[in-house]
PDB file of N, CA, C and O in Angstrom:
ATOM      1  N   MET A   1     119.482  74.582  87.250  1.00  0.00           N
ATOM      2  CA  MET A   1     118.198  73.966  86.937  1.00  0.00           C
ATOM      3  C   MET A   1     117.331  74.986  86.204  1.00  0.00           C
ATOM      4  O   MET A   1     117.259  76.149  86.600  1.00  0.00           O
ATOM      5  N   ASP A   2     116.673  74.541  85.132  1.00  0.00           N
ATOM      6  CA  ASP A   2     115.834  75.467  84.386  1.00  0.00           C
ATOM      7  C   ASP A   2     114.433  75.526  84.991  1.00  0.00           C
ATOM      8  O   ASP A   2     114.161  74.934  86.035  1.00  0.00           O
ATOM      9  N   ASP A   3     113.560  76.251  84.313  1.00  0.00           N
ATOM     10  CA  ASP A   3     112.230  76.509  84.861  1.00  0.00           C
ATOM     11  C   ASP A   3     111.163  75.518  84.428  1.00  0.00           C
ATOM     12  O   ASP A   3     109.979  75.755  84.664  1.00  0.00           O
ATOM     13  N   LYS A   4     111.547  74.429  83.809  1.00  0.00           N
ATOM     14  CA  LYS A   4     110.549  73.464  83.364  1.00  0.00           C
ATOM     15  C   LYS A   4     109.877  72.806  84.555  1.00  0.00           C
ATOM     16  O   LYS A   4     110.525  72.414  85.526  1.00  0.00           O
ATOM     17  N   THR A   5     108.577  72.699  84.454  1.00  0.00           N
ATOM     18  CA  THR A   5     107.823  72.039  85.508  1.00  0.00           C
ATOM     19  C   THR A   5     107.813  70.535  85.275  1.00  0.00           C
ATOM     20  O   THR A   5     108.145  70.067  84.185  1.00  0.00           O
ATOM     21  N   ILE A   6     107.439  69.795  86.279  1.00  0.00           N
ATOM     22  CA  ILE A   6     107.340  68.346  86.150  1.00  0.00           C
ATOM     23  C   ILE A   6     106.314  67.983  85.082  1.00  0.00           C
ATOM     24  O   ILE A   6     106.480  66.978  84.391  1.00  0.00           O
ATOM     25  N   LEU A   7     105.254  68.782  84.932  1.00  0.00           N
ATOM     26  CA  LEU A   7     104.255  68.504  83.901  1.00  0.00           C
ATOM     27  C   LEU A   7     104.841  68.669  82.504  1.00  0.00           C
ATOM     28  O   LEU A   7     104.525  67.889  81.606  1.00  0.00           O
ATOM     29  N   GLU A   8     105.689  69.673  82.312  1.00  0.00           N
ATOM     30  CA  GLU A   8     106.339  69.876  81.020  1.00  0.00           C
ATOM     31  C   GLU A   8     107.309  68.739  80.712  1.00  0.00           C
ATOM     32  O   GLU A   8     107.344  68.227  79.593  1.00  0.00           O
ATOM     33  N   ILE A   9     108.087  68.355  81.701  1.00  0.00           N
ATOM     34  CA  ILE A   9     109.040  67.250  81.534  1.00  0.00           C
ATOM     35  C   ILE A   9     108.285  65.967  81.199  1.00  0.00           C
ATOM     36  O   ILE A   9     108.667  65.229  80.291  1.00  0.00           O
ATOM     37  N   PHE A  10     107.222  65.714  81.935  1.00  0.00           N
ATOM     38  CA  PHE A  10     106.399  64.524  81.727  1.00  0.00           C
ATOM     39  C   PHE A  10     105.824  64.510  80.309  1.00  0.00           C
ATOM     40  O   PHE A  10     105.896  63.498  79.613  1.00  0.00           O
ATOM     41  N   GLY A  11     105.257  65.636  79.892  1.00  0.00           N
ATOM     42  CA  GLY A  11     104.673  65.732  78.552  1.00  0.00           C
ATOM     43  C   GLY A  11     105.700  65.553  77.455  1.00  0.00           C
ATOM     44  O   GLY A  11     105.440  64.862  76.470  1.00  0.00           O
ATOM     45  N   GLU A  12     106.867  66.168  77.609  1.00  0.00           N
ATOM     46  CA  GLU A  12     107.944  66.019  76.621  1.00  0.00           C
ATOM     47  C   GLU A  12     108.397  64.571  76.531  1.00  0.00           C
ATOM     48  O   GLU A  12     108.658  64.064  75.440  1.00  0.00           O
ATOM     49  N   ASN A  13     108.490  63.910  77.671  1.00  0.00           N
ATOM     50  CA  ASN A  13     108.927  62.513  77.671  1.00  0.00           C
ATOM     51  C   ASN A  13     107.902  61.607  77.007  1.00  0.00           C
ATOM     52  O   ASN A  13     108.272  60.695  76.268  1.00  0.00           O
ATOM     53  N   ILE A  14     106.619  61.848  77.259  1.00  0.00           N
ATOM     54  CA  ILE A  14     105.588  61.053  76.588  1.00  0.00           C
ATOM     55  C   ILE A  14     105.699  61.239  75.080  1.00  0.00           C
ATOM     56  O   ILE A  14     105.684  60.265  74.328  1.00  0.00           O
ATOM     57  N   ARG A  15     105.809  62.490  74.641  1.00  0.00           N
ATOM     58  CA  ARG A  15     105.928  62.764  73.206  1.00  0.00           C
ATOM     59  C   ARG A  15     107.169  62.064  72.622  1.00  0.00           C
ATOM     60  O   ARG A  15     107.103  61.465  71.548  1.00  0.00           O
ATOM     61  N   PHE A  16     108.287  62.148  73.335  1.00  0.00           N
ATOM     62  CA  PHE A  16     109.527  61.519  72.862  1.00  0.00           C
ATOM     63  C   PHE A  16     109.336  60.016  72.680  1.00  0.00           C
ATOM     64  O   PHE A  16     109.643  59.486  71.612  1.00  0.00           O
ATOM     65  N   TYR A  17     108.841  59.322  73.693  1.00  0.00           N
ATOM     66  CA  TYR A  17     108.695  57.870  73.614  1.00  0.00           C
ATOM     67  C   TYR A  17     107.597  57.463  72.635  1.00  0.00           C
ATOM     68  O   TYR A  17     107.706  56.418  71.994  1.00  0.00           O
ATOM     69  N   ARG A  18     106.542  58.268  72.507  1.00  0.00           N
ATOM     70  CA  ARG A  18     105.489  57.992  71.538  1.00  0.00           C
ATOM     71  C   ARG A  18     106.052  58.078  70.116  1.00  0.00           C
ATOM     72  O   ARG A  18     105.804  57.206  69.283  1.00  0.00           O
ATOM     73  N   LYS A  19     106.804  59.134  69.858  1.00  0.00           N
ATOM     74  CA  LYS A  19     107.392  59.298  68.521  1.00  0.00           C
ATOM     75  C   LYS A  19     108.457  58.236  68.257  1.00  0.00           C
ATOM     76  O   LYS A  19     108.630  57.800  67.119  1.00  0.00           O
ATOM     77  N   LYS A  20     109.159  57.824  69.288  1.00  0.00           N
ATOM     78  CA  LYS A  20     110.163  56.766  69.147  1.00  0.00           C
ATOM     79  C   LYS A  20     109.498  55.467  68.680  1.00  0.00           C
ATOM     80  O   LYS A  20     110.088  54.699  67.919  1.00  0.00           O
ATOM     81  N   LEU A  21     108.264  55.229  69.141  1.00  0.00           N
ATOM     82  CA  LEU A  21     107.505  54.057  68.699  1.00  0.00           C
ATOM     83  C   LEU A  21     106.790  54.320  67.375  1.00  0.00           C
ATOM     84  O   LEU A  21     106.183  53.422  66.792  1.00  0.00           O
ATOM     85  N   ASN A  22     106.874  55.573  66.910  1.00  0.00           N
ATOM     86  CA  ASN A  22     106.221  55.973  65.664  1.00  0.00           C
ATOM     87  C   ASN A  22     104.706  55.729  65.710  1.00  0.00           C
ATOM     88  O   ASN A  22     104.119  55.182  64.776  1.00  0.00           O
ATOM     89  N   ILE A  23     104.095  56.150  66.822  1.00  0.00           N
ATOM     90  CA  ILE A  23     102.644  56.013  66.946  1.00  0.00           C
ATOM     91  C   ILE A  23     102.030  57.388  67.182  1.00  0.00           C
ATOM     92  O   ILE A  23     102.690  58.301  67.678  1.00  0.00           O
ATOM     93  N   SER A  24     100.779  57.519  66.824  1.00  0.00           N
ATOM     94  CA  SER A  24     100.040  58.763  66.990  1.00  0.00           C
ATOM     95  C   SER A  24      99.525  58.892  68.427  1.00  0.00           C
ATOM     96  O   SER A  24      99.557  57.939  69.205  1.00  0.00           O
ATOM     97  N   GLN A  25      99.054  60.084  68.750  1.00  0.00           N
ATOM     98  CA  GLN A  25      98.400  60.275  70.051  1.00  0.00           C
ATOM     99  C   GLN A  25      97.188  59.352  70.146  1.00  0.00           C
ATOM    100  O   GLN A  25      96.907  58.786  71.202  1.00  0.00           O
ATOM    101  N   GLU A  26      96.480  59.209  69.036  1.00  0.00           N
ATOM    102  CA  GLU A  26      95.303  58.341  69.013  1.00  0.00           C
ATOM    103  C   GLU A  26      95.674  56.888  69.316  1.00  0.00           C
ATOM    104  O   GLU A  26      94.977  56.213  70.073  1.00  0.00           O
ATOM    105  N   GLU A  27      96.770  56.410  68.725  1.00  0.00           N
ATOM    106  CA  GLU A  27      97.206  55.038  68.969  1.00  0.00           C
ATOM    107  C   GLU A  27      97.655  54.858  70.416  1.00  0.00           C
ATOM    108  O   GLU A  27      97.342  53.847  71.045  1.00  0.00           O
ATOM    109  N   LEU A  28      98.390  55.838  70.943  1.00  0.00           N
ATOM    110  CA  LEU A  28      98.795  55.753  72.348  1.00  0.00           C
ATOM    111  C   LEU A  28      97.573  55.726  73.256  1.00  0.00           C
ATOM    112  O   LEU A  28      97.509  54.939  74.200  1.00  0.00           O
ATOM    113  N   ALA A  29      96.613  56.580  72.969  1.00  0.00           N
ATOM    114  CA  ALA A  29      95.383  56.615  73.767  1.00  0.00           C
ATOM    115  C   ALA A  29      94.679  55.254  73.729  1.00  0.00           C
ATOM    116  O   ALA A  29      94.214  54.761  74.757  1.00  0.00           O
ATOM    117  N   PHE A  30      94.607  54.659  72.550  1.00  0.00           N
ATOM    118  CA  PHE A  30      93.988  53.339  72.407  1.00  0.00           C
ATOM    119  C   PHE A  30      94.726  52.303  73.243  1.00  0.00           C
ATOM    120  O   PHE A  30      94.104  51.526  73.968  1.00  0.00           O
ATOM    121  N   ARG A  31      96.052  52.292  73.142  1.00  0.00           N
ATOM    122  CA  ARG A  31      96.854  51.314  73.881  1.00  0.00           C
ATOM    123  C   ARG A  31      96.748  51.503  75.392  1.00  0.00           C
ATOM    124  O   ARG A  31      96.832  50.537  76.151  1.00  0.00           O
ATOM    125  N   ALA A  32      96.562  52.758  75.826  1.00  0.00           N
ATOM    126  CA  ALA A  32      96.489  53.057  77.260  1.00  0.00           C
ATOM    127  C   ALA A  32      95.053  53.097  77.778  1.00  0.00           C
ATOM    128  O   ALA A  32      94.824  53.305  78.969  1.00  0.00           O
ATOM    129  N   ASN A  33      94.087  52.895  76.878  1.00  0.00           N
ATOM    130  CA  ASN A  33      92.670  52.973  77.230  1.00  0.00           C
ATOM    131  C   ASN A  33      92.308  54.355  77.806  1.00  0.00           C
ATOM    132  O   ASN A  33      91.622  54.473  78.821  1.00  0.00           O
ATOM    133  N   LEU A  34      92.800  55.390  77.110  1.00  0.00           N
ATOM    134  CA  LEU A  34      92.519  56.774  77.477  1.00  0.00           C
ATOM    135  C   LEU A  34      92.022  57.506  76.235  1.00  0.00           C
ATOM    136  O   LEU A  34      92.073  56.953  75.136  1.00  0.00           O
ATOM    137  N   HIS A  35      91.544  58.735  76.388  1.00  0.00           N
ATOM    138  CA  HIS A  35      91.042  59.508  75.250  1.00  0.00           C
ATOM    139  C   HIS A  35      92.183  60.253  74.560  1.00  0.00           C
ATOM    140  O   HIS A  35      93.106  60.733  75.218  1.00  0.00           O
ATOM    141  N   ARG A  36      92.116  60.347  73.225  1.00  0.00           N
ATOM    142  CA  ARG A  36      93.173  61.010  72.456  1.00  0.00           C
ATOM    143  C   ARG A  36      93.377  62.455  72.876  1.00  0.00           C
ATOM    144  O   ARG A  36      94.519  62.903  72.977  1.00  0.00           O
ATOM    145  N   THR A  37      92.310  63.195  73.124  1.00  0.00           N
ATOM    146  CA  THR A  37      92.482  64.600  73.521  1.00  0.00           C
ATOM    147  C   THR A  37      93.162  64.703  74.884  1.00  0.00           C
ATOM    148  O   THR A  37      93.872  65.670  75.160  1.00  0.00           O
ATOM    149  N   TYR A  38      92.941  63.711  75.723  1.00  0.00           N
ATOM    150  CA  TYR A  38      93.586  63.671  77.032  1.00  0.00           C
ATOM    151  C   TYR A  38      95.103  63.524  76.868  1.00  0.00           C
ATOM    152  O   TYR A  38      95.872  64.185  77.565  1.00  0.00           O
ATOM    153  N   ILE A  39      95.527  62.658  75.946  1.00  0.00           N
ATOM    154  CA  ILE A  39      96.963  62.487  75.672  1.00  0.00           C
ATOM    155  C   ILE A  39      97.559  63.804  75.186  1.00  0.00           C
ATOM    156  O   ILE A  39      98.641  64.189  75.626  1.00  0.00           O
ATOM    157  N   GLY A  40      96.871  64.495  74.288  1.00  0.00           N
ATOM    158  CA  GLY A  40      97.346  65.792  73.796  1.00  0.00           C
ATOM    159  C   GLY A  40      97.494  66.806  74.907  1.00  0.00           C
ATOM    160  O   GLY A  40      98.472  67.552  74.949  1.00  0.00           O
ATOM    161  N   MET A  41      96.530  66.838  75.806  1.00  0.00           N
ATOM    162  CA  MET A  41      96.587  67.775  76.930  1.00  0.00           C
ATOM    163  C   MET A  41      97.757  67.447  77.858  1.00  0.00           C
ATOM    164  O   MET A  41      98.395  68.351  78.398  1.00  0.00           O
ATOM    165  N   ILE A  42      98.035  66.173  78.041  1.00  0.00           N
ATOM    166  CA  ILE A  42      99.165  65.761  78.873  1.00  0.00           C
ATOM    167  C   ILE A  42     100.479  66.184  78.211  1.00  0.00           C
ATOM    168  O   ILE A  42     101.366  66.724  78.872  1.00  0.00           O
ATOM    169  N   GLU A  43     100.598  65.937  76.913  1.00  0.00           N
ATOM    170  CA  GLU A  43     101.824  66.304  76.204  1.00  0.00           C
ATOM    171  C   GLU A  43     102.058  67.815  76.227  1.00  0.00           C
ATOM    172  O   GLU A  43     103.204  68.264  76.212  1.00  0.00           O
ATOM    173  N   ARG A  44     100.984  68.596  76.263  1.00  0.00           N
ATOM    174  CA  ARG A  44     101.112  70.059  76.311  1.00  0.00           C
ATOM    175  C   ARG A  44     101.188  70.588  77.749  1.00  0.00           C
ATOM    176  O   ARG A  44     101.159  71.800  77.962  1.00  0.00           O
ATOM    177  N   ALA A  45     101.284  69.697  78.724  1.00  0.00           N
ATOM    178  CA  ALA A  45     101.385  70.051  80.152  1.00  0.00           C
ATOM    179  C   ALA A  45     100.156  70.798  80.645  1.00  0.00           C
ATOM    180  O   ALA A  45     100.261  71.678  81.500  1.00  0.00           O
ATOM    181  N   GLU A  46      98.997  70.450  80.111  1.00  0.00           N
ATOM    182  CA  GLU A  46      97.746  71.084  80.524  1.00  0.00           C
ATOM    183  C   GLU A  46      96.985  70.259  81.555  1.00  0.00           C
ATOM    184  O   GLU A  46      96.006  70.738  82.127  1.00  0.00           O
ATOM    185  N   LYS A  47      97.419  69.038  81.796  1.00  0.00           N
ATOM    186  CA  LYS A  47      96.741  68.138  82.741  1.00  0.00           C
ATOM    187  C   LYS A  47      97.723  67.579  83.746  1.00  0.00           C
ATOM    188  O   LYS A  47      98.855  67.232  83.408  1.00  0.00           O
ATOM    189  N   ASN A  48      97.278  67.497  84.978  1.00  0.00           N
ATOM    190  CA  ASN A  48      98.011  66.820  86.038  1.00  0.00           C
ATOM    191  C   ASN A  48      97.282  65.503  86.263  1.00  0.00           C
ATOM    192  O   ASN A  48      96.159  65.497  86.767  1.00  0.00           O
ATOM    193  N   ILE A  49      97.905  64.390  85.895  1.00  0.00           N
ATOM    194  CA  ILE A  49      97.179  63.126  85.850  1.00  0.00           C
ATOM    195  C   ILE A  49      97.450  62.250  87.068  1.00  0.00           C
ATOM    196  O   ILE A  49      98.360  62.514  87.853  1.00  0.00           O
ATOM    197  N   THR A  50      96.641  61.206  87.207  1.00  0.00           N
ATOM    198  CA  THR A  50      96.759  60.298  88.348  1.00  0.00           C
ATOM    199  C   THR A  50      97.855  59.267  88.120  1.00  0.00           C
ATOM    200  O   THR A  50      98.291  59.039  86.992  1.00  0.00           O
ATOM    201  N   LEU A  51      98.282  58.661  89.191  1.00  0.00           N
ATOM    202  CA  LEU A  51      99.288  57.600  89.100  1.00  0.00           C
ATOM    203  C   LEU A  51      98.792  56.419  88.271  1.00  0.00           C
ATOM    204  O   LEU A  51      99.573  55.798  87.551  1.00  0.00           O
ATOM    205  N   LEU A  52      97.512  56.105  88.365  1.00  0.00           N
ATOM    206  CA  LEU A  52      96.970  54.999  87.577  1.00  0.00           C
ATOM    207  C   LEU A  52      97.098  55.280  86.082  1.00  0.00           C
ATOM    208  O   LEU A  52      97.431  54.381  85.309  1.00  0.00           O
ATOM    209  N   ASN A  53      96.838  56.510  85.675  1.00  0.00           N
ATOM    210  CA  ASN A  53      96.966  56.856  84.256  1.00  0.00           C
ATOM    211  C   ASN A  53      98.423  56.942  83.831  1.00  0.00           C
ATOM    212  O   ASN A  53      98.753  56.635  82.686  1.00  0.00           O
ATOM    213  N   ILE A  54      99.289  57.354  84.731  1.00  0.00           N
ATOM    214  CA  ILE A  54     100.729  57.341  84.428  1.00  0.00           C
ATOM    215  C   ILE A  54     101.172  55.908  84.157  1.00  0.00           C
ATOM    216  O   ILE A  54     101.925  55.658  83.216  1.00  0.00           O
ATOM    217  N   GLN A  55     100.713  54.976  84.967  1.00  0.00           N
ATOM    218  CA  GLN A  55     101.062  53.566  84.770  1.00  0.00           C
ATOM    219  C   GLN A  55     100.519  53.045  83.447  1.00  0.00           C
ATOM    220  O   GLN A  55     101.210  52.305  82.746  1.00  0.00           O
ATOM    221  N   LYS A  56      99.285  53.421  83.094  1.00  0.00           N
ATOM    222  CA  LYS A  56      98.699  53.000  81.820  1.00  0.00           C
ATOM    223  C   LYS A  56      99.547  53.490  80.643  1.00  0.00           C
ATOM    224  O   LYS A  56      99.806  52.742  79.701  1.00  0.00           O
ATOM    225  N   ILE A  57      99.972  54.748  80.709  1.00  0.00           N
ATOM    226  CA  ILE A  57     100.772  55.318  79.625  1.00  0.00           C
ATOM    227  C   ILE A  57     102.138  54.642  79.552  1.00  0.00           C
ATOM    228  O   ILE A  57     102.598  54.287  78.467  1.00  0.00           O
ATOM    229  N   ALA A  58     102.784  54.465  80.696  1.00  0.00           N
ATOM    230  CA  ALA A  58     104.088  53.797  80.714  1.00  0.00           C
ATOM    231  C   ALA A  58     103.973  52.390  80.130  1.00  0.00           C
ATOM    232  O   ALA A  58     104.818  51.974  79.337  1.00  0.00           O
ATOM    233  N   ASN A  59     102.940  51.666  80.517  1.00  0.00           N
ATOM    234  CA  ASN A  59     102.735  50.310  79.977  1.00  0.00           C
ATOM    235  C   ASN A  59     102.514  50.358  78.467  1.00  0.00           C
ATOM    236  O   ASN A  59     103.060  49.536  77.729  1.00  0.00           O
ATOM    237  N   ALA A  60     101.719  51.314  78.012  1.00  0.00           N
ATOM    238  CA  ALA A  60     101.433  51.431  76.577  1.00  0.00           C
ATOM    239  C   ALA A  60     102.690  51.771  75.787  1.00  0.00           C
ATOM    240  O   ALA A  60     102.838  51.350  74.640  1.00  0.00           O
ATOM    241  N   LEU A  61     103.597  52.534  76.402  1.00  0.00           N
ATOM    242  CA  LEU A  61     104.852  52.904  75.745  1.00  0.00           C
ATOM    243  C   LEU A  61     105.954  51.870  75.972  1.00  0.00           C
ATOM    244  O   LEU A  61     107.041  51.971  75.402  1.00  0.00           O
ATOM    245  N   LYS A  62     105.658  50.867  76.819  1.00  0.00           N
ATOM    246  CA  LYS A  62     106.617  49.798  77.153  1.00  0.00           C
ATOM    247  C   LYS A  62     107.882  50.350  77.803  1.00  0.00           C
ATOM    248  O   LYS A  62     109.002  49.965  77.469  1.00  0.00           O
ATOM    249  N   ILE A  63     107.659  51.271  78.747  1.00  0.00           N
ATOM    250  CA  ILE A  63     108.757  51.882  79.496  1.00  0.00           C
ATOM    251  C   ILE A  63     108.400  51.893  80.977  1.00  0.00           C
ATOM    252  O   ILE A  63     107.287  51.531  81.358  1.00  0.00           O
ATOM    253  N   GLU A  64     109.344  52.307  81.803  1.00  0.00           N
ATOM    254  CA  GLU A  64     109.121  52.433  83.236  1.00  0.00           C
ATOM    255  C   GLU A  64     108.574  53.825  83.545  1.00  0.00           C
ATOM    256  O   GLU A  64     108.830  54.777  82.807  1.00  0.00           O
ATOM    257  N   ILE A  65     107.829  53.936  84.627  1.00  0.00           N
ATOM    258  CA  ILE A  65     107.310  55.239  85.049  1.00  0.00           C
ATOM    259  C   ILE A  65     108.447  56.236  85.227  1.00  0.00           C
ATOM    260  O   ILE A  65     108.299  57.408  84.881  1.00  0.00           O
ATOM    261  N   THR A  66     109.556  55.795  85.750  1.00  0.00           N
ATOM    262  CA  THR A  66     110.686  56.706  85.978  1.00  0.00           C
ATOM    263  C   THR A  66     111.166  57.351  84.687  1.00  0.00           C
ATOM    264  O   THR A  66     111.685  58.467  84.714  1.00  0.00           O
ATOM    265  N   ASP A  67     111.004  56.669  83.560  1.00  0.00           N
ATOM    266  CA  ASP A  67     111.397  57.249  82.275  1.00  0.00           C
ATOM    267  C   ASP A  67     110.552  58.468  81.929  1.00  0.00           C
ATOM    268  O   ASP A  67     110.994  59.345  81.187  1.00  0.00           O
ATOM    269  N   LEU A  68     109.347  58.523  82.462  1.00  0.00           N
ATOM    270  CA  LEU A  68     108.438  59.633  82.154  1.00  0.00           C
ATOM    271  C   LEU A  68     108.674  60.860  83.023  1.00  0.00           C
ATOM    272  O   LEU A  68     108.274  61.965  82.654  1.00  0.00           O
ATOM    273  N   VAL A  69     109.312  60.682  84.159  1.00  0.00           N
ATOM    274  CA  VAL A  69     109.493  61.824  85.065  1.00  0.00           C
ATOM    275  C   VAL A  69     110.939  62.286  85.172  1.00  0.00           C
ATOM    276  O   VAL A  69     111.244  63.235  85.894  1.00  0.00           O
ATOM    277  N   THR A  70     111.827  61.611  84.451  1.00  0.00           N
ATOM    278  CA  THR A  70     113.238  61.988  84.466  1.00  0.00           C
ATOM    279  C   THR A  70     113.477  63.157  83.533  1.00  0.00           C
ATOM    280  O   THR A  70     113.056  63.134  82.376  1.00  0.00           O
ATOM    281  N   ARG A  71     114.154  64.179  84.036  1.00  0.00           N
ATOM    282  CA  ARG A  71     114.463  65.365  83.236  1.00  0.00           C
ATOM    283  C   ARG A  71     115.358  64.980  82.068  1.00  0.00           C
ATOM    284  O   ARG A  71     116.359  64.284  82.240  1.00  0.00           O
ATOM    285  N   SER A  72     114.990  65.435  80.894  1.00  0.00           N
ATOM    286  CA  SER A  72     115.750  65.159  79.678  1.00  0.00           C
ATOM    287  C   SER A  72     116.000  66.453  78.937  1.00  0.00           C
ATOM    288  O   SER A  72     115.321  67.453  79.169  1.00  0.00           O
ATOM    289  N   ASN A  73     116.976  66.435  78.043  1.00  0.00           N
ATOM    290  CA  ASN A  73     117.269  67.601  77.207  1.00  0.00           C
ATOM    291  C   ASN A  73     116.778  67.328  75.794  1.00  0.00           C
ATOM    292  O   ASN A  73     117.044  66.266  75.232  1.00  0.00           O
ATOM    293  N   PHE A  74     116.056  68.295  75.218  1.00  0.00           N
ATOM    294  CA  PHE A  74     115.510  68.166  73.886  1.00  0.00           C
ATOM    295  C   PHE A  74     115.949  69.352  73.042  1.00  0.00           C
ATOM    296  O   PHE A  74     116.141  70.455  73.554  1.00  0.00           O
ATOM    297  N   ASP A  75     116.108  69.112  71.730  1.00  0.00           N
ATOM    298  CA  ASP A  75     116.393  70.221  70.833  1.00  0.00           C
ATOM    299  C   ASP A  75     115.067  70.896  70.438  1.00  0.00           C
ATOM    300  O   ASP A  75     114.009  70.521  70.943  1.00  0.00           O
ATOM    301  N   ASP A  76     115.123  71.873  69.555  1.00  0.00           N
ATOM    302  CA  ASP A  76     113.931  72.624  69.165  1.00  0.00           C
ATOM    303  C   ASP A  76     112.902  71.790  68.428  1.00  0.00           C
ATOM    304  O   ASP A  76     111.743  72.193  68.324  1.00  0.00           O
ATOM    305  N   ASN A  77     113.302  70.634  67.914  1.00  0.00           N
ATOM    306  CA  ASN A  77     112.385  69.747  67.204  1.00  0.00           C
ATOM    307  C   ASN A  77     111.844  68.628  68.090  1.00  0.00           C
ATOM    308  O   ASN A  77     111.194  67.703  67.604  1.00  0.00           O
ATOM    309  N   GLY A  78     112.114  68.717  69.389  1.00  0.00           N
ATOM    310  CA  GLY A  78     111.612  67.717  70.315  1.00  0.00           C
ATOM    311  C   GLY A  78     112.426  66.441  70.360  1.00  0.00           C
ATOM    312  O   GLY A  78     111.992  65.445  70.939  1.00  0.00           O
ATOM    313  N   ARG A  79     113.620  66.464  69.746  1.00  0.00           N
ATOM    314  CA  ARG A  79     114.482  65.282  69.778  1.00  0.00           C
ATOM    315  C   ARG A  79     115.388  65.348  71.005  1.00  0.00           C
ATOM    316  O   ARG A  79     115.914  66.402  71.362  1.00  0.00           O
ATOM    317  N   ARG A  80     115.549  64.199  71.630  1.00  0.00           N
ATOM    318  CA  ARG A  80     116.404  64.118  72.810  1.00  0.00           C
ATOM    319  C   ARG A  80     117.856  64.361  72.399  1.00  0.00           C
ATOM    320  O   ARG A  80     118.332  63.826  71.398  1.00  0.00           O
ATOM    321  N   ILE A  81     118.546  65.177  73.192  1.00  0.00           N
ATOM    322  CA  ILE A  81     119.958  65.488  72.926  1.00  0.00           C
ATOM    323  C   ILE A  81     120.820  64.569  73.778  1.00  0.00           C
ATOM    324  O   ILE A  81     122.047  64.647  73.723  1.00  0.00           O
TER     325      ILE A  81
END
């Protein structure tokens, strides 16, 4: 097991699914009814967020909460391997 924290895994997964939908942080924030800078802080693992906001983000990305907390492997460009 590597040293990635749950916040890093969570942030990487949000970025992955956001880019998969080809939407900006601003668009994700709009869809989740959150602030754009807040989304950026989450993606950079700078914020530990509430379950309610996790649900908002998962709904906005049209995925399950479990998809956001499952450890994934990414290459140097943030693409899932």
